C-alpha positions as protocol buffer text, in pm:
chain_id: "A"
residue {
  index: 1
  type: UNK
  ca { x: 0 y: 0 z: 0 }
}
residue {
  index: 2
  type: UNK
  ca { x: 130 y: 346 z: -92 }
}
residue {
  index: 3
  type: UNK
  ca { x: 69 y: 634 z: 144 }
}
residue {
  index: 4
  type: UNK
  ca { x: 41 y: 999 z: 48 }
}
residue {
  index: 5
  type: UNK
  ca { x: 287 y: 1269 z: 149 }
}
residue {
  index: 6
  type: UNK
  ca { x: 33 y: 1418 z: 388 }
}
residue {
  index: 7
  type: UNK
  ca { x: -35 y: 1082 z: 549 }
}
residue {
  index: 8
  type: UNK
  ca { x: 336 y: 1018 z: 592 }
}
residue {
  index: 9
  type: UNK
  ca { x: 398 y: 1352 z: 762 }
}
residue {
  index: 10
  type: UNK
  ca { x: 95 y: 1306 z: 984 }
}
residue {
  index: 11
  type: UNK
  ca { x: 211 y: 961 z: 1085 }
}
residue {
  index: 12
  type: UNK
  ca { x: 559 y: 1084 z: 1162 }
}
residue {
  index: 13
  type: UNK
  ca { x: 431 y: 1378 z: 1362 }
}
residue {
  index: 14
  type: UNK
  ca { x: 171 y: 1180 z: 1559 }
}
residue {
  index: 15
  type: UNK
  ca { x: 358 y: 852 z: 1581 }
}
residue {
  index: 16
  type: UNK
  ca { x: 220 y: 760 z: 1922 }
}
residue {
  index: 17
  type: UNK
  ca { x: -132 y: 745 z: 1776 }
}
residue {
  index: 18
  type: UNK
  ca { x: -68 y: 570 z: 1447 }
}
residue {
  index: 19
  type: UNK
  ca { x: 238 y: 354 z: 1500 }
}
residue {
  index: 20
  type: UNK
  ca { x: 264 y: 269 z: 1866 }
}
residue {
  index: 21
  type: UNK
  ca { x: 603 y: 230 z: 2025 }
}
residue {
  index: 22
  type: UNK
  ca { x: 854 y: 215 z: 1742 }
}
residue {
  index: 23
  type: UNK
  ca { x: 1097 y: -31 z: 1890 }
}
residue {
  index: 24
  type: UNK
  ca { x: 815 y: -264 z: 1991 }
}
residue {
  index: 25
  type: UNK
  ca { x: 662 y: -241 z: 1645 }
}
residue {
  index: 26
  type: UNK
  ca { x: 997 y: -318 z: 1487 }
}
residue {
  index: 27
  type: UNK
  ca { x: 1059 y: -622 z: 1705 }
}
residue {
  index: 28
  type: UNK
  ca { x: 708 y: -752 z: 1644 }
}
residue {
  index: 29
  type: UNK
  ca { x: 775 y: -747 z: 1271 }
}
residue {
  index: 30
  type: UNK
  ca { x: 1098 y: -945 z: 1294 }
}
residue {
  index: 31
  type: UNK
  ca { x: 1139 y: -1319 z: 1293 }
}
residue {
  index: 32
  type: UNK
  ca { x: 1489 y: -1453 z: 1336 }
}
residue {
  index: 33
  type: UNK
  ca { x: 1586 y: -1754 z: 1126 }
}
residue {
  index: 34
  type: UNK
  ca { x: 1882 y: -1975 z: 1208 }
}
residue {
  index: 35
  type: UNK
  ca { x: 2165 y: -2013 z: 955 }
}
residue {
  index: 36
  type: UNK
  ca { x: 2057 y: -2374 z: 899 }
}
residue {
  index: 37
  type: UNK
  ca { x: 1748 y: -2239 z: 725 }
}
residue {
  index: 38
  type: UNK
  ca { x: 1948 y: -2048 z: 467 }
}
residue {
  index: 39
  type: UNK
  ca { x: 1805 y: -2021 z: 117 }
}
residue {
  index: 40
  type: UNK
  ca { x: 1966 y: -1928 z: -212 }
}
residue {
  index: 41
  type: UNK
  ca { x: 1838 y: -1691 z: -480 }
}
residue {
  index: 42
  type: UNK
  ca { x: 1976 y: -1625 z: -826 }
}
residue {
  index: 43
  type: UNK
  ca { x: 2256 y: -1373 z: -790 }
}
residue {
  index: 44
  type: UNK
  ca { x: 2168 y: -1219 z: -1126 }
}
residue {
  index: 45
  type: UNK
  ca { x: 1814 y: -1141 z: -1012 }
}
residue {
  index: 46
  type: UNK
  ca { x: 1936 y: -1010 z: -679 }
}
residue {
  index: 47
  type: UNK
  ca { x: 2174 y: -772 z: -855 }
}
residue {
  index: 48
  type: UNK
  ca { x: 1922 y: -645 z: -1112 }
}
residue {
  index: 49
  type: UNK
  ca { x: 1862 y: -269 z: -1083 }
}
residue {
  index: 50
  type: UNK
  ca { x: 1592 y: -182 z: -832 }
}
residue {
  index: 51
  type: UNK
  ca { x: 1375 y: 125 z: -777 }
}
residue {
  index: 52
  type: UNK
  ca { x: 1669 y: 313 z: -621 }
}
residue {
  index: 53
  type: UNK
  ca { x: 2041 y: 316 z: -703 }
}
residue {
  index: 54
  type: UNK
  ca { x: 2232 y: 71 z: -485 }
}
residue {
  index: 55
  type: UNK
  ca { x: 2448 y: 210 z: -207 }
}
residue {
  index: 56
  type: UNK
  ca { x: 2775 y: 19 z: -231 }
}
residue {
  index: 57
  type: UNK
  ca { x: 3101 y: -16 z: -42 }
}
residue {
  index: 58
  type: UNK
  ca { x: 3401 y: -215 z: -164 }
}
residue {
  index: 59
  type: UNK
  ca { x: 3557 y: -323 z: -491 }
}
residue {
  index: 60
  type: UNK
  ca { x: 3333 y: -399 z: -787 }
}
residue {
  index: 61
  type: UNK
  ca { x: 3537 y: -715 z: -861 }
}
residue {
  index: 62
  type: UNK
  ca { x: 3535 y: -847 z: -503 }
}
residue {
  index: 63
  type: UNK
  ca { x: 3486 y: -1227 z: -496 }
}
residue {
  index: 64
  type: UNK
  ca { x: 3212 y: -1199 z: -232 }
}
residue {
  index: 65
  type: UNK
  ca { x: 2905 y: -975 z: -249 }
}
residue {
  index: 66
  type: UNK
  ca { x: 2692 y: -920 z: 60 }
}
residue {
  index: 67
  type: UNK
  ca { x: 2352 y: -756 z: 23 }
}
residue {
  index: 68
  type: UNK
  ca { x: 2189 y: -644 z: 346 }
}
residue {
  index: 69
  type: UNK
  ca { x: 1820 y: -560 z: 384 }
}
residue {
  index: 70
  type: UNK
  ca { x: 1766 y: -363 z: 703 }
}
residue {
  index: 71
  type: UNK
  ca { x: 1516 y: -141 z: 883 }
}
residue {
  index: 72
  type: UNK
  ca { x: 1645 y: 171 z: 1053 }
}
residue {
  index: 73
  type: UNK
  ca { x: 1431 y: 108 z: 1363 }
}
residue {
  index: 74
  type: UNK
  ca { x: 1533 y: -259 z: 1396 }
}
residue {
  index: 75
  type: UNK
  ca { x: 1739 y: -311 z: 1715 }
}
residue {
  index: 76
  type: UNK
  ca { x: 1903 y: -623 z: 1571 }
}
residue {
  index: 77
  type: UNK
  ca { x: 2014 y: -424 z: 1267 }
}
residue {
  index: 78
  type: UNK
  ca { x: 2162 y: -157 z: 1492 }
}
residue {
  index: 79
  type: UNK
  ca { x: 2344 y: -425 z: 1691 }
}
residue {
  index: 80
  type: UNK
  ca { x: 2484 y: -577 z: 1371 }
}
residue {
  index: 81
  type: UNK
  ca { x: 2614 y: -239 z: 1256 }
}
residue {
  index: 82
  type: UNK
  ca { x: 2763 y: -157 z: 1593 }
}
residue {
  index: 83
  type: UNK
  ca { x: 2933 y: -492 z: 1657 }
}
residue {
  index: 84
  type: UNK
  ca { x: 2981 y: -690 z: 1335 }
}
residue {
  index: 85
  type: UNK
  ca { x: 2996 y: -437 z: 1053 }
}
residue {
  index: 86
  type: UNK
  ca { x: 3307 y: -238 z: 1164 }
}
residue {
  index: 87
  type: UNK
  ca { x: 3522 y: -552 z: 1163 }
}
residue {
  index: 88
  type: UNK
  ca { x: 3364 y: -671 z: 838 }
}
residue {
  index: 89
  type: UNK
  ca { x: 3452 y: -339 z: 678 }
}
residue {
  index: 90
  type: UNK
  ca { x: 3809 y: -332 z: 804 }
}
residue {
  index: 91
  type: UNK
  ca { x: 3899 y: -693 z: 729 }
}
residue {
  index: 92
  type: UNK
  ca { x: 3701 y: -766 z: 413 }
}
residue {
  index: 93
  type: UNK
  ca { x: 3541 y: -460 z: 251 }
}
residue {
  index: 94
  type: UNK
  ca { x: 3838 y: -225 z: 271 }
}
residue {
  index: 95
  type: UNK
  ca { x: 4074 y: -499 z: 151 }
}
residue {
  index: 96
  type: UNK
  ca { x: 3878 y: -569 z: -168 }
}
residue {
  index: 97
  type: UNK
  ca { x: 3747 y: -910 z: -64 }
}
residue {
  index: 98
  type: UNK
  ca { x: 3381 y: -815 z: -6 }
}
residue {
  index: 99
  type: UNK
  ca { x: 3147 y: -584 z: -193 }
}
residue {
  index: 100
  type: UNK
  ca { x: 2874 y: -464 z: 44 }
}
residue {
  index: 101
  type: UNK
  ca { x: 2532 y: -336 z: -66 }
}
residue {
  index: 102
  type: UNK
  ca { x: 2279 y: -185 z: 175 }
}
residue {
  index: 103
  type: UNK
  ca { x: 1910 y: -183 z: 84 }
}
residue {
  index: 104
  type: UNK
  ca { x: 1610 y: -41 z: 268 }
}
residue {
  index: 105
  type: UNK
  ca { x: 1347 y: -268 z: 420 }
}
residue {
  index: 106
  type: UNK
  ca { x: 1153 y: -37 z: 657 }
}
residue {
  index: 107
  type: UNK
  ca { x: 933 y: -211 z: 911 }
}
residue {
  index: 108
  type: UNK
  ca { x: 743 y: 107 z: 997 }
}
residue {
  index: 109
  type: UNK
  ca { x: 701 y: 467 z: 887 }
}
residue {
  index: 110
  type: UNK
  ca { x: 975 y: 598 z: 1115 }
}
residue {
  index: 111
  type: UNK
  ca { x: 1221 y: 354 z: 962 }
}
residue {
  index: 112
  type: UNK
  ca { x: 1117 y: 487 z: 620 }
}
residue {
  index: 113
  type: UNK
  ca { x: 1187 y: 840 z: 743 }
}
residue {
  index: 114
  type: UNK
  ca { x: 1537 y: 739 z: 852 }
}
residue {
  index: 115
  type: UNK
  ca { x: 1603 y: 580 z: 515 }
}
residue {
  index: 116
  type: UNK
  ca { x: 1479 y: 891 z: 336 }
}
residue {
  index: 117
  type: UNK
  ca { x: 1716 y: 1114 z: 535 }
}
residue {
  index: 118
  type: UNK
  ca { x: 2010 y: 888 z: 449 }
}
residue {
  index: 119
  type: UNK
  ca { x: 1916 y: 909 z: 81 }
}
residue {
  index: 120
  type: UNK
  ca { x: 1888 y: 1288 z: 102 }
}
residue {
  index: 121
  type: UNK
  ca { x: 2215 y: 1338 z: 291 }
}
residue {
  index: 122
  type: UNK
  ca { x: 2421 y: 1393 z: -23 }
}
residue {
  index: 123
  type: UNK
  ca { x: 2722 y: 1242 z: -198 }
}
residue {
  index: 124
  type: UNK
  ca { x: 2940 y: 1035 z: 30 }
}
residue {
  index: 125
  type: UNK
  ca { x: 2712 y: 1082 z: 330 }
}
residue {
  index: 126
  type: UNK
  ca { x: 2474 y: 788 z: 291 }
}
residue {
  index: 127
  type: UNK
  ca { x: 2669 y: 534 z: 493 }
}
residue {
  index: 128
  type: UNK
  ca { x: 2781 y: 782 z: 761 }
}
residue {
  index: 129
  type: UNK
  ca { x: 2415 y: 878 z: 805 }
}
residue {
  index: 130
  type: UNK
  ca { x: 2311 y: 511 z: 825 }
}
residue {
  index: 131
  type: UNK
  ca { x: 2574 y: 439 z: 1089 }
}
residue {
  index: 132
  type: UNK
  ca { x: 2480 y: 751 z: 1289 }
}
residue {
  index: 133
  type: UNK
  ca { x: 2111 y: 660 z: 1286 }
}
residue {
  index: 134
  type: UNK
  ca { x: 2189 y: 307 z: 1401 }
}
residue {
  index: 135
  type: UNK
  ca { x: 2428 y: 419 z: 1674 }
}
residue {
  index: 136
  type: UNK
  ca { x: 2177 y: 676 z: 1803 }
}
residue {
  index: 137
  type: UNK
  ca { x: 1869 y: 464 z: 1741 }
}
residue {
  index: 138
  type: UNK
  ca { x: 1757 y: 478 z: 2105 }
}
residue {
  index: 139
  type: UNK
  ca { x: 1743 y: 857 z: 2093 }
}
residue {
  index: 140
  type: UNK
  ca { x: 1517 y: 894 z: 1790 }
}
residue {
  index: 141
  type: UNK
  ca { x: 1318 y: 567 z: 1770 }
}
residue {
  index: 142
  type: UNK
  ca { x: 1081 y: 706 z: 2029 }
}
residue {
  index: 143
  type: UNK
  ca { x: 726 y: 835 z: 2062 }
}
residue {
  index: 144
  type: UNK
  ca { x: 825 y: 1189 z: 1956 }
}
residue {
  index: 145
  type: UNK
  ca { x: 1096 y: 1132 z: 1696 }
}
residue {
  index: 146
  type: UNK
  ca { x: 1098 y: 1456 z: 1499 }
}
residue {
  index: 147
  type: UNK
  ca { x: 1316 y: 1672 z: 1734 }
}
residue {
  index: 148
  type: UNK
  ca { x: 1596 y: 1413 z: 1775 }
}
residue {
  index: 149
  type: UNK
  ca { x: 1582 y: 1323 z: 1405 }
}
residue {
  index: 150
  type: UNK
  ca { x: 1612 y: 1690 z: 1312 }
}
residue {
  index: 151
  type: UNK
  ca { x: 1907 y: 1731 z: 1547 }
}
residue {
  index: 152
  type: UNK
  ca { x: 2087 y: 1437 z: 1384 }
}
residue {
  index: 153
  type: UNK
  ca { x: 2002 y: 1568 z: 1038 }
}
residue {
  index: 154
  type: UNK
  ca { x: 2139 y: 1914 z: 1118 }
}
residue {
  index: 155
  type: UNK
  ca { x: 2468 y: 1756 z: 1225 }
}
residue {
  index: 156
  type: UNK
  ca { x: 2480 y: 1600 z: 879 }
}
residue {
  index: 157
  type: UNK
  ca { x: 2427 y: 1937 z: 709 }
}
residue {
  index: 158
  type: UNK
  ca { x: 2048 y: 1954 z: 677 }
}
residue {
  index: 159
  type: UNK
  ca { x: 1853 y: 2270 z: 744 }
}
residue {
  index: 160
  type: UNK
  ca { x: 1499 y: 2275 z: 879 }
}
residue {
  index: 161
  type: UNK
  ca { x: 1380 y: 2335 z: 524 }
}
residue {
  index: 162
  type: UNK
  ca { x: 1582 y: 2056 z: 359 }
}
residue {
  index: 163
  type: UNK
  ca { x: 1479 y: 1819 z: 641 }
}
residue {
  index: 164
  type: UNK
  ca { x: 1111 y: 1887 z: 576 }
}
residue {
  index: 165
  type: UNK
  ca { x: 1157 y: 1871 z: 199 }
}
residue {
  index: 166
  type: UNK
  ca { x: 1325 y: 1533 z: 228 }
}
residue {
  index: 167
  type: UNK
  ca { x: 1050 y: 1383 z: 444 }
}
residue {
  index: 168
  type: UNK
  ca { x: 792 y: 1529 z: 207 }
}
residue {
  index: 169
  type: UNK
  ca { x: 948 y: 1367 z: -100 }
}
residue {
  index: 170
  type: UNK
  ca { x: 665 y: 1138 z: -214 }
}
residue {
  index: 171
  type: UNK
  ca { x: 866 y: 983 z: -499 }
}
residue {
  index: 172
  type: UNK
  ca { x: 1148 y: 885 z: -267 }
}
residue {
  index: 173
  type: UNK
  ca { x: 906 y: 733 z: -18 }
}
residue {
  index: 174
  type: UNK
  ca { x: 736 y: 532 z: -291 }
}
residue {
  index: 175
  type: UNK
  ca { x: 1071 y: 404 z: -421 }
}
residue {
  index: 176
  type: UNK
  ca { x: 1172 y: 292 z: -74 }
}
residue {
  index: 177
  type: UNK
  ca { x: 840 y: 111 z: -41 }
}
residue {
  index: 178
  type: UNK
  ca { x: 898 y: -53 z: -381 }
}
residue {
  index: 179
  type: UNK
  ca { x: 1244 y: -166 z: -267 }
}
residue {
  index: 180
  type: UNK
  ca { x: 1087 y: -334 z: 34 }
}
residue {
  index: 181
  type: UNK
  ca { x: 808 y: -493 z: -173 }
}
residue {
  index: 182
  type: UNK
  ca { x: 1057 y: -625 z: -431 }
}
residue {
  index: 183
  type: UNK
  ca { x: 1268 y: -783 z: -157 }
}
residue {
  index: 184
  type: UNK
  ca { x: 963 y: -944 z: -3 }
}
residue {
  index: 185
  type: UNK
  ca { x: 800 y: -1080 z: -318 }
}
residue {
  index: 186
  type: UNK
  ca { x: 1110 y: -1173 z: -523 }
}
residue {
  index: 187
  type: UNK
  ca { x: 1366 y: -1268 z: -261 }
}
residue {
  index: 188
  type: UNK
  ca { x: 1155 y: -1383 z: 32 }
}
residue {
  index: 189
  type: UNK
  ca { x: 1276 y: -1121 z: 277 }
}
residue {
  index: 190
  type: UNK
  ca { x: 1043 y: -1114 z: 577 }
}
residue {
  index: 191
  type: UNK
  ca { x: 1268 y: -1006 z: 863 }
}
residue {
  index: 192
  type: UNK
  ca { x: 1559 y: -776 z: 938 }
}
residue {
  index: 193
  type: UNK
  ca { x: 1846 y: -790 z: 910 }
}
residue {
  index: 194
  type: UNK
  ca { x: 1856 y: -1027 z: 614 }
}
residue {
  index: 195
  type: UNK
  ca { x: 2188 y: -1085 z: 436 }
}
residue {
  index: 196
  type: UNK
  ca { x: 2250 y: -1244 z: 97 }
}
residue {
  index: 197
  type: UNK
  ca { x: 2608 y: -1374 z: 80 }
}
residue {
  index: 198
  type: UNK
  ca { x: 2677 y: -1451 z: -285 }
}
residue {
  index: 199
  type: UNK
  ca { x: 2306 y: -1519 z: -313 }
}
residue {
  index: 200
  type: UNK
  ca { x: 2269 y: -1734 z: -2 }
}
residue {
  index: 201
  type: UNK
  ca { x: 2011 y: -1590 z: 235 }
}
residue {
  index: 202
  type: UNK
  ca { x: 2093 y: -1553 z: 604 }
}
residue {
  index: 203
  type: UNK
  ca { x: 1831 y: -1407 z: 837 }
}
residue {
  index: 204
  type: UNK
  ca { x: 1930 y: -1257 z: 1169 }
}
residue {
  index: 205
  type: UNK
  ca { x: 2217 y: -1049 z: 1304 }
}
residue {
  index: 206
  type: UNK
  ca { x: 2520 y: -1275 z: 1258 }
}
residue {
  index: 207
  type: UNK
  ca { x: 2821 y: -1225 z: 1480 }
}
residue {
  index: 208
  type: UNK
  ca { x: 3146 y: -1143 z: 1302 }
}
residue {
  index: 209
  type: UNK
  ca { x: 3274 y: -1492 z: 1373 }
}
residue {
  index: 210
  type: UNK
  ca { x: 2967 y: -1656 z: 1218 }
}
residue {
  index: 211
  type: UNK
  ca { x: 2977 y: -1420 z: 920 }
}
residue {
  index: 212
  type: UNK
  ca { x: 3344 y: -1489 z: 864 }
}
residue {
  index: 213
  type: UNK
  ca { x: 3269 y: -1862 z: 849 }
}
residue {
  index: 214
  type: UNK
  ca { x: 3035 y: -1788 z: 558 }
}
residue {
  index: 215
  type: UNK
  ca { x: 3286 y: -1565 z: 378 }
}
residue {
  index: 216
  type: UNK
  ca { x: 3605 y: -1768 z: 404 }
}
residue {
  index: 217
  type: UNK
  ca { x: 3499 y: -2069 z: 191 }
}
residue {
  index: 218
  type: UNK
  ca { x: 3387 y: -1832 z: -86 }
}
residue {
  index: 219
  type: UNK
  ca { x: 3730 y: -1671 z: -95 }
}
residue {
  index: 220
  type: UNK
  ca { x: 3895 y: -2011 z: -140 }
}
residue {
  index: 221
  type: UNK
  ca { x: 3663 y: -2137 z: -414 }
}
């Protein structure tokens, strides 16, 4: 279902009435799946262009590609980015072994707002904005999110006007919704975080040790 710009702003402004507690809503929408239940999708289909340009870190010719679907209000996603991702980046992404792609899978309207702000942040600021939103998730994934979100956005260079313009961008919101719908219908994503490691689906926030066990055999093959 697509919502209008007015509905989105109303929901963001009166989140306590329309969305409930954000963290609780996010957790209710997540189901963790053990690595033993991994599934595989065609890498070609997974890498087909989507509604929005992919946000990518790492070498284009890296032997391993990891695609993450995440929701900005998902506590497990925040934990993954605080504990696992920094080591993944240092050891594998920055060394040309892993190409990392981040895609939006908002579980609620506030998560969509966070994704929109990351998209609006400007060249080179997408991933820093993502990491800031995850690290400060407890401050803005609350009943009255607009003031803390605005404060974070201003630190990233937004003005009050550009902040409001971003959250009022109907086309961007619709494209983020289409990204989520495509992941759900084509790739079976139904929880966050969900990783595809060279096409193999892994649901749940893997530790670095568990993730490394998935990466290493692919580097040797």
